[in-house]
C-alpha positions in Angstrom: -22.2 -14.0 -21.0 -22.1 -11.3 -18.4 -19.0 -11.1 -16.1 -19.9 -11.8 -12.5 -19.0 -9.1 -9.9 -16.2 -10.0 -7.5 -16.1 -9.2 -3.8 -13.7 -9.8 -0.9 -15.2 -9.5 2.6 -17.9 -7.3 1.3 -15.6 -5.0 -0.7 -15.9 -4.9 -4.5 -12.9 -6.1 -6.4 -12.1 -4.6 -9.8 -9.4 -6.0 -12.2 -8.0 -3.2 -14.3 -5.4 -3.0 -17.1 -2.8 -1.5 -14.7 -0.2 -4.3 -14.9 1.3 -5.4 -11.5 -0.2 -2.4 -9.6 -2.9 -2.4 -7.0 -4.7 0.2 -4.9 -7.8 0.7 -2.8 -10.3 3.4 -2.1 -13.5 2.1 -0.7 -13.1 -0.8 -3.1 -10.1 -2.9 -4.2 -8.5 -2.3 -7.6 -5.8 -4.7 -8.9 -4.0 -5.0 -12.1 -4.1 -8.2 -14.1 -0.6 -9.1 -13.1 -1.4 -8.3 -9.4 -4.7 -10.2 -9.3 -3.9 -12.7 -6.5 -5.1 -13.4 -3.0 -2.2 -11.7 -1.2 -2.7 -8.4 -3.0 -6.4 -8.4 -2.7 -6.2 -9.1 1.0 -3.6 -6.4 1.5 -5.7 -3.8 -0.3 -8.7 -4.9 1.7 -6.7 -4.1 4.7 -6.3 -0.5 3.4 -10.1 -0.3 3.0 -10.4 -1.2 6.7 -7.9 1.6 7.6 -10.1 4.0 5.6 -13.2 3.0 7.5 -11.4 3.3 10.9 -9.6 6.6 10.3 -12.1 8.4 8.1 -11.2 10.0 4.8 -9.0 12.9 5.9 -6.9 11.0 8.5 -6.6 8.1 6.0 -5.3 10.4 3.3 -2.8 12.0 5.7 -1.7 8.9 7.5 -1.9 6.2 4.9 -2.7 7.2 1.3 -0.1 10.0 0.9 2.7 8.3 2.7 2.0 5.0 0.8 2.0 6.7 -2.6 5.2 8.6 -1.7 7.0 5.5 -0.5 5.8 3.6 -3.6 7.3 6.3 -5.8 10.5 6.3 -3.8 10.8 2.5 -4.0 10.4 2.7 -7.8 13.2 5.3 -7.9 15.4 3.0 -5.7 15.5 5.7 -3.0 13.5 4.0 -0.2 15.9 2.9 2.5 13.6 0.1 3.8 11.2 -2.6 2.5 8.0 -0.9 1.3 5.8 -3.3 3.1 7.6 -2.8 6.4 6.3 0.7 6.8 3.7 1.1 9.6 0.8 1.8 7.2 1.6 -1.1 4.9 2.2 -3.5 7.8 -1.1 -2.5 9.3 -2.9 -3.2 6.0 -1.3 -6.6 6.0 -2.6 -7.3 9.5 -6.1 -6.1 8.7 -6.1 -8.2 5.5 -4.6 -11.3 7.2 -1.4 -11.2 5.1 1.8 -12.7 6.6 5.0 -11.6 5.0 7.4 -13.0 7.6 9.7 -11.0 9.9 10.1 -7.4 8.8 12.3 -4.8 10.3 10.3 -1.6 11.0 11.9 1.5 9.4 13.3 4.4 11.4 10.5 6.4 13.0 11.6 9.5 11.0 10.0 7.8 7.9 6.6 7.3 9.6 5.0 10.3 8.0 4.6 11.9 4.5 6.8 14.8 5.5 9.5 12.4 6.7 9.6 10.7 3.4 9.8 13.8 1.2 13.6 14.5 1.8 14.4 11.1 0.4 13.5 12.4 -3.1 16.5 14.8 -2.8 18.9 12.4 -1.2 21.7 11.4 -3.5 22.8 7.8 -3.9 26.1 6.9 -2.3 28.8 6.1 -4.8 30.4 2.7 -4.6 
């Protein structure tokens, strides 16, 4: 039996063997452990950002900062909740995801170049 294609609001949804990860680039890609409505809607929100901004502005304003913040969060060096960044919050809004009240991070972290110094920041000792 052939597997049926999945779509969300006209965007193709692919389930991949990438664990609990998800991303989007013209379509939605979710790992088997991330295959839920919240993640699909959030990634759909990123596809809307891409349509609105165009490829180059999307890469500069959303994709590169998002990837950088994700890496920083995995290294425990991100000083704010990942989904409270302006590009992630906007994807939630476009996708209709409600995460509750979130404190927006300091404006210095609003860009890719603002996030890079966090890779070199040492953790404070307790």
